[in-house]
C-alpha positions as CSV (number, residue, x, y, z in Angstrom):
1,M,32.0,-68.7,-121.6
2,P,34.8,-68.1,-118.6
3,R,33.8,-67.1,-115.7
4,R,34.0,-63.2,-115.3
5,I,34.3,-60.9,-112.3
6,V,34.5,-57.4,-112.5
7,P,35.5,-55.8,-108.8
8,C,35.7,-51.5,-108.8
9,G,37.0,-49.4,-106.4
10,G,34.0,-47.5,-106.2
11,R,31.3,-45.4,-107.5
12,Q,30.7,-47.5,-110.4
13,L,27.3,-46.7,-111.2
14,F,28.3,-43.0,-111.7
15,F,30.7,-44.1,-114.6
16,P,28.3,-45.4,-117.8
17,A,31.6,-46.3,-119.2
18,L,32.1,-49.2,-116.7
19,T,28.3,-49.9,-116.8
20,R,28.5,-50.6,-120.8
21,Y,31.6,-52.6,-120.2
22,V,30.5,-55.2,-117.8
23,L,27.2,-55.2,-120.2
24,R,28.9,-56.4,-123.0
25,L,30.6,-59.3,-121.2
26,A,27.1,-61.0,-120.4
27,R,26.0,-63.9,-122.2
28,R,23.0,-62.6,-123.6
29,K,22.5,-59.2,-125.9
30,R,19.9,-57.9,-123.3
31,P,21.3,-58.9,-120.2
32,R,19.4,-59.6,-117.1
33,V,21.3,-57.5,-114.3
34,L,20.4,-58.0,-110.6
35,F,21.1,-55.6,-108.0
36,L,22.4,-56.7,-104.1
37,P,22.2,-53.6,-101.8
38,T,22.2,-55.8,-99.0
39,A,25.5,-54.0,-97.6
40,S,23.3,-50.5,-97.5
41,G,20.4,-52.0,-95.7
42,D,18.4,-52.4,-98.7
43,S,18.5,-48.5,-99.0
44,P,15.4,-46.6,-101.0
45,D,17.9,-44.4,-102.3
46,Y,20.8,-46.7,-103.4
47,L,17.9,-48.8,-105.1
48,L,16.6,-45.3,-106.7
49,T,20.2,-44.7,-108.2
50,F,20.6,-48.2,-109.4
51,Y,17.6,-47.7,-111.6
52,Q,18.2,-44.1,-112.5
53,Q,21.5,-45.0,-113.9
54,L,20.4,-48.2,-115.8
55,A,17.5,-46.7,-117.3
56,G,19.1,-46.1,-120.6
57,A,21.2,-49.1,-120.8
58,D,19.7,-52.1,-122.5
59,C,19.2,-54.6,-119.9
60,E,16.7,-55.8,-117.5
61,P,17.5,-54.4,-114.5
62,A,15.9,-56.2,-111.1
63,H,17.0,-56.1,-107.5
64,L,16.4,-58.8,-104.6
65,A,15.8,-57.2,-101.2
66,L,16.7,-59.2,-98.0
67,F,15.6,-57.0,-95.4
68,D,12.2,-56.7,-96.3
69,R,12.4,-60.5,-98.3
70,V,9.6,-61.0,-101.1
71,A,11.6,-63.8,-103.2
72,E,10.6,-67.3,-101.9
73,D,13.6,-68.8,-104.4
74,I,16.6,-67.1,-104.3
75,P,18.8,-69.7,-106.1
76,S,16.6,-69.8,-108.7
77,L,16.2,-66.0,-109.4
78,I,20.5,-65.4,-109.2
79,A,20.4,-68.3,-111.4
80,Q,18.5,-66.3,-114.2
81,Q,20.7,-63.5,-113.8
82,D,23.3,-62.5,-116.8
83,I,25.1,-59.9,-114.1
84,V,25.0,-60.0,-110.6
85,M,25.9,-56.4,-109.3
86,V,26.6,-55.3,-105.7
87,G,26.7,-52.2,-104.0
88,G,28.7,-50.6,-101.2
89,G,28.1,-50.3,-97.5
90,N,28.7,-52.5,-94.5
91,T,30.6,-55.6,-95.6
92,A,30.8,-57.6,-93.0
93,N,27.2,-57.4,-92.4
94,M,26.0,-58.2,-95.8
95,L,28.2,-61.4,-96.0
96,A,26.7,-62.8,-92.6
97,I,23.4,-62.0,-94.3
98,W,24.4,-63.4,-97.2
99,R,25.3,-66.5,-95.9
100,L,22.0,-66.7,-93.7
101,H,19.3,-66.4,-96.7
102,G,21.7,-68.8,-99.1
103,V,22.8,-65.9,-101.3
104,E,26.7,-67.1,-100.9
105,R,25.7,-70.6,-102.5
106,A,23.4,-69.3,-105.2
107,L,26.4,-66.7,-106.2
108,R,29.1,-69.7,-106.2
109,D,26.6,-71.7,-108.6
110,A,25.6,-68.8,-110.7
111,Y,28.9,-67.6,-111.5
112,A,30.2,-71.7,-112.2
113,A,27.2,-71.3,-114.3
114,G,28.7,-67.9,-116.1
115,T,27.1,-65.4,-114.4
116,V,29.2,-62.2,-114.6
117,L,29.9,-60.8,-110.8
118,T,30.9,-57.2,-110.3
119,G,30.2,-54.4,-107.5
120,W,32.2,-51.8,-105.9
121,S,33.5,-51.1,-102.4
122,A,31.7,-53.7,-100.4
123,G,31.0,-55.3,-103.7
124,C,34.7,-55.3,-104.3
125,I,36.1,-56.7,-101.3
126,C,33.4,-59.5,-101.0
127,W,35.0,-61.7,-103.7
128,Y,38.2,-61.6,-102.5
129,A,39.8,-63.9,-99.5
130,A,40.2,-60.7,-97.9
131,G,40.1,-56.6,-97.7
132,I,40.4,-53.3,-96.1
133,T,36.5,-52.2,-94.8
134,D,34.7,-49.6,-92.3
135,S,32.6,-52.3,-91.4
136,F,34.0,-52.7,-87.9
137,T,35.6,-49.0,-87.2
138,P,35.6,-45.8,-89.0
139,D,39.6,-45.9,-88.9
140,L,39.3,-49.0,-91.2
141,G,40.4,-52.6,-90.6
142,P,40.8,-56.1,-92.0
143,L,38.1,-58.6,-93.4
144,H,39.1,-62.1,-93.6
145,D,36.2,-64.1,-94.6
146,G,35.2,-62.8,-98.0
147,L,33.7,-65.4,-100.3
148,A,37.6,-66.2,-101.8
149,L,36.3,-66.6,-105.3
150,L,39.4,-64.8,-106.0
151,E,42.8,-65.5,-104.4
152,G,43.9,-62.3,-102.0
153,S,43.0,-59.1,-100.9
154,A,41.5,-56.1,-102.1
155,C,41.7,-52.4,-101.1
156,P,38.8,-50.2,-102.6
157,H,38.3,-46.2,-102.9
158,Y,42.3,-45.6,-102.7
159,D,42.0,-42.6,-104.0
160,S,39.0,-41.3,-102.4
161,E,39.6,-42.5,-98.9
162,E,43.2,-41.0,-97.3
163,R,43.5,-43.6,-94.9
164,R,43.3,-46.4,-97.3
165,P,46.9,-46.9,-98.3
166,I,48.3,-46.5,-95.0
167,V,46.0,-49.1,-93.0
168,Y,46.1,-51.4,-96.3
169,A,50.1,-51.5,-96.4
170,R,49.9,-51.7,-92.4
171,E,47.1,-54.9,-92.8
172,I,49.4,-56.6,-95.2
173,A,52.8,-56.0,-92.9
174,A,50.4,-58.0,-90.4
175,G,49.9,-60.8,-92.5
176,M,46.5,-59.9,-94.9
177,P,47.8,-62.0,-98.3
178,R,48.7,-59.6,-101.0
179,G,46.4,-58.1,-103.2
180,I,45.1,-55.2,-105.4
181,A,44.1,-51.6,-104.6
182,L,42.0,-50.0,-107.2
183,D,40.9,-46.1,-107.4
184,D,37.6,-44.9,-107.8
185,G,36.2,-45.5,-111.4
186,V,38.7,-48.0,-111.3
187,A,37.6,-51.8,-112.5
188,A,39.8,-55.3,-112.7
189,L,38.3,-58.2,-114.9
190,Y,38.9,-61.5,-114.2
191,E,38.5,-64.6,-116.2
192,D,38.6,-68.2,-114.6
193,E,40.0,-66.3,-111.7
194,R,42.9,-64.6,-113.6
195,R,43.3,-61.1,-114.3
196,V,42.8,-60.3,-117.6
197,E,43.2,-56.5,-117.5
198,I,41.9,-53.2,-115.5
199,V,39.6,-50.8,-117.3
200,A,38.9,-47.1,-116.0
201,A,36.2,-44.6,-116.8
202,R,38.7,-41.7,-115.7
203,I,42.0,-40.8,-117.4
204,D,43.7,-40.5,-114.1
205,G,42.3,-44.0,-112.3
206,R,45.0,-46.1,-111.1
207,A,45.3,-49.8,-110.0
208,F,48.4,-51.1,-107.3
209,A,49.5,-54.4,-106.9
210,V,50.1,-54.1,-103.0
211,D,52.4,-56.5,-101.2
212,K,55.0,-56.5,-98.2
213,S,57.5,-54.7,-100.5
214,G,55.2,-52.0,-101.0
215,E,52.5,-50.7,-103.8
216,K,53.5,-51.6,-107.8
217,P,51.7,-49.4,-110.1
218,L,49.8,-51.9,-112.8
219,P,48.8,-50.9,-116.4
220,V,45.3,-49.7,-116.8
221,R,43.1,-49.4,-120.0
222,V,41.4,-46.2,-120.2
223,L,37.7,-46.9,-121.5
224,S,36.0,-44.1,-124.5
């Protein structure tokens, strides 16, 4: 199977069509899905939402908490998963904690072995080399130390936060690598680090390629 990453612009859990889409990409018919709520500080509310939204799906959901850690062998746990789903929150804090606990290395190994990586907001930015984040300031700014499994940069929440397009254009003009902007409810599928398609659970969902010359609309397939 190809290596697969599915970054989403935002609110992925609230669009069942996106959940079905990601589940169909897994190597098992009834996939194991591991949620990483690190960016939200392992918020109990976020965990509840994850389990509620996947309750009707044909999968085996679980989560990995790092603030109140109980998993002794993180690499083994992650290696057993068919899908790893990453929630939103503070991207910079999440990456630092992942690196401290060995999650980054475990994710790289699982990805190479065929585990599908997905997520929204922080869970969108983290797979790229760079992105636009509110990790450091509410006014948004650049993050340059993503996992870089995917080249370039990303900007989630392109339609739901009015300053996102402005800040993304500013940072690309200042030297951030070109990349992709995704509305909430819109996701991009990458196979072996090449973008295959962009899908949306909204009829008005958009995606853009953004570089120093501006933004260019990308074709989006609306999921039924």
